[in-house]
C-alpha positions in Angstrom: -13.4 -4.5 -7.4 -16.4 -2.4 -7.2 -17.3 -0.3 -10.4 -19.9 1.8 -8.6 -17.7 4.9 -8.7 -15.9 4.1 -12.0 -15.3 6.7 -14.7 -16.3 5.5 -18.3 -14.3 6.8 -21.6 -16.3 5.7 -24.6 -15.1 5.5 -28.0 -17.9 6.5 -30.6 -17.9 4.7 -33.9 -18.4 1.0 -33.7 -18.7 1.2 -29.8 -22.0 3.3 -29.3 -23.0 3.7 -32.8 -23.1 1.6 -36.0 -21.3 3.9 -38.8 -19.3 1.4 -40.4 -21.4 1.3 -43.6 -21.0 5.1 -43.7 -17.5 5.1 -43.1 -16.7 2.7 -45.7 -18.8 4.5 -48.2 -16.9 7.6 -47.5 -13.7 6.1 -47.7 -14.5 4.4 -50.9 -15.4 7.8 -52.4 -11.8 8.8 -51.5 -10.4 5.6 -53.2 -12.4 6.3 -56.6 -10.9 9.9 -56.7 -7.2 8.4 -56.5 -8.2 5.4 -58.8 -7.6 2.9 -56.1 -9.6 -0.3 -55.3 -12.7 -0.1 -53.2 -13.0 -1.8 -50.0 -15.4 -4.7 -48.9 -16.6 -4.6 -45.5 -14.6 -7.4 -44.1 -11.3 -6.5 -45.8 -11.9 -2.9 -44.4 -12.5 -4.2 -41.0 -9.2 -6.2 -41.2 -7.1 -3.4 -42.8 -8.5 0.0 -41.2 -6.3 1.2 -38.4 -6.0 4.6 -36.3 -4.6 6.9 -36.3 -6.0 6.9 -39.9 -3.0 8.9 -41.3 -1.1 5.6 -41.3 -3.9 3.9 -43.3 -4.1 6.5 -45.9 -0.3 7.0 -46.2 -0.1 3.2 -47.0 -3.0 3.1 -49.5 -2.9 6.5 -51.0 0.9 7.4 -50.7 2.2 11.0 -51.3 -1.0 12.8 -50.8 -1.6 15.3 -48.0 -3.9 14.2 -45.3 -5.8 17.3 -45.4 -6.6 16.7 -49.0 -8.0 13.2 -48.1 -9.9 14.5 -45.3 -11.6 16.9 -47.5 -12.7 14.3 -49.9 -13.6 12.0 -47.1 -16.0 14.6 -45.7 -17.6 15.0 -49.1 -18.3 11.3 -49.4 -19.6 11.2 -45.7 -21.9 14.1 -46.5 -23.1 12.6 -49.8 -23.8 9.1 -48.4 -27.3 8.0 -47.3 -26.1 5.2 -45.2 -28.0 5.4 -41.7 -26.1 5.5 -38.4 -28.1 4.0 -35.8 -27.3 3.6 -32.1 -25.8 0.1 -31.6 -28.0 -2.6 -29.9 -27.8 -2.5 -26.1 -25.6 0.8 -26.2 -28.1 3.3 -24.9 -29.4 0.7 -22.3 -26.0 0.3 -21.0 -25.4 4.2 -20.8 -28.6 4.5 -18.8 -27.6 1.7 -16.7 -24.5 3.7 -15.8 -26.0 7.0 -15.5 -28.6 5.4 -12.9 -25.5 4.3 -10.9 -24.2 8.0 -11.3 -20.9 6.9 -13.1 -19.1 9.7 -14.8 -19.3 9.2 -18.6 -17.0 10.7 -21.4 -16.4 10.3 -25.1 -13.0 10.2 -27.0 -13.3 9.8 -30.7 -11.5 10.5 -33.9 -14.7 11.5 -35.8 -15.0 14.8 -37.2 -16.1 17.0 -34.3 -18.8 18.7 -36.5 -20.2 15.3 -37.7 -19.9 13.9 -34.0 -21.9 16.7 -32.6 -24.6 16.3 -35.1 -24.9 12.6 -34.6 -24.8 12.6 -30.7 -27.6 15.4 -30.8 -29.6 13.6 -33.5 -29.4 10.4 -31.4 -30.2 12.1 -28.3 -27.2 10.6 -26.3 -25.5 13.9 -25.5 -27.3 14.0 -21.9 -25.2 11.1 -20.7 -21.8 12.5 -21.1 -20.0 14.9 -18.9 -17.5 15.9 -21.6 -16.9 14.8 -25.1 -13.6 14.9 -27.3 -14.1 14.6 -31.0 -11.8 15.1 -33.9 -8.7 13.5 -32.2 -6.2 12.0 -34.6 -4.4 10.2 -32.1 -6.1 9.4 -28.8 -3.0 8.8 -26.9 -2.2 12.4 -27.1 -5.3 13.5 -25.4 -6.0 10.7 -22.7 -3.6 12.1 -20.3 -5.5 15.5 -20.6 -8.7 14.1 -20.1 -7.7 12.3 -17.0 -6.1 15.5 -15.6 -8.7 17.9 -16.3 -11.6 15.9 -15.3 -10.0 14.7 -12.1 -10.2 11.1 -12.9 -8.5 8.5 -11.0 -7.0 6.1 -13.5 -7.4 3.0 -11.2 -11.1 3.6 -11.3 -11.4 4.5 -15.1 -12.0 2.3 -18.1 -11.9 3.2 -21.9 -14.4 1.2 -24.0 -13.8 0.9 -27.7 -13.7 -1.6 -30.7 -10.2 -0.9 -32.1 -6.6 -1.7 -31.3 -5.9 2.0 -31.0 -8.4 2.4 -28.2 -6.8 -0.4 -26.2 -3.5 1.1 -26.8 -4.7 4.5 -25.8 -6.0 2.9 -22.5 -2.5 1.4 -21.9 -1.0 4.9 -22.5 -3.2 6.5 -20.1 -2.8 4.0 -17.3 -6.5 3.1 -17.2 -8.4 -0.2 -17.8 -9.5 -1.3 -21.2 -12.4 -3.1 -22.8 -12.7 -4.1 -26.5 -16.2 -4.5 -27.9 -16.6 -6.7 -31.1 -19.5 -4.6 -32.3 -17.2 -2.3 -34.7 -14.3 -2.2 -36.8 -11.7 -4.8 -35.5 -12.0 -8.7 -35.2 -11.3 -10.5 -32.1 -7.6 -11.4 -33.0 -6.8 -8.0 -33.6 -8.0 -6.9 -30.4 -6.4 -9.8 -28.5 -3.2 -8.7 -30.0 -3.1 -5.7 -27.8 -4.1 -7.4 -24.7 -7.4 -5.4 -23.4 -8.4 -6.3 -19.6 -11.8 -7.5 -21.3 -13.1 -8.5 -24.7 -16.9 -8.5 -25.1 -19.2 -9.4 -27.7 -21.4 -6.3 -27.0 -22.4 -4.0 -24.1 -25.2 -6.2 -23.1 -22.5 -8.7 -22.1 -20.7 -5.9 -20.1 -24.0 -5.0 -18.1 -24.3 -8.6 -17.1 -20.7 -8.7 -15.9 -21.3 -5.7 -13.9 -23.9 -7.2 -11.8 -21.3 -9.7 -10.6 -18.5 -7.7 -9.2 -16.4 -10.9 -8.1 -16.9 -12.2 -11.6 -15.5 -8.8 -12.9 -12.6 -8.9 -10.5 -11.4 -12.3 -11.8 -11.9 -11.2 -15.5 -9.9 -7.9 -15.0 -7.0 -9.8 -13.0 -6.4 -12.2 -16.1 -5.1 -9.3 -18.3 -4.1 -6.7 -15.5 
């Protein structure tokens, strides 16, 4: 199972950048407006899910999503939490670029905020196309595969949440869950990704041994 000609679709938040503190800050801004309890980091990681409309309908029922999103964007803009590139992420992207692998981003993050982050962090040159502001990624994965001429059998979606793995399943592509973001291992295991990795450094090490990668993939394939 050679990955020299694979296509790579990446989630953004929790996969390539660490924006968890910022998202919790913005979420708690929304919670305060509706007089709801604020979230702590680990409880948020265990409860937050995508599509996020389901999360908000459970915790702030009866409020239109558009109204909540407006408040979230306000909290997002007011926060002073930094958003760094995750350790090993850019090294991994550079490794794939050197191999001439095609790379894409599929994220639920607001398209405006994403475009600002990817430019500020100087990561935009790695990606052939990016798709942001996607509420349910399952609705777009087929379009991404078709319009970019990707072979699903040579495509992998890398993300940190169960929704990312479910999106990969929906699109018929391989899936890898990384433990650098929003979901804990037990949540990712529940949706059966092909791989679960501590971080992208572990993935890079695996790619140096194609035999090892094949055996790992066959466990869940």
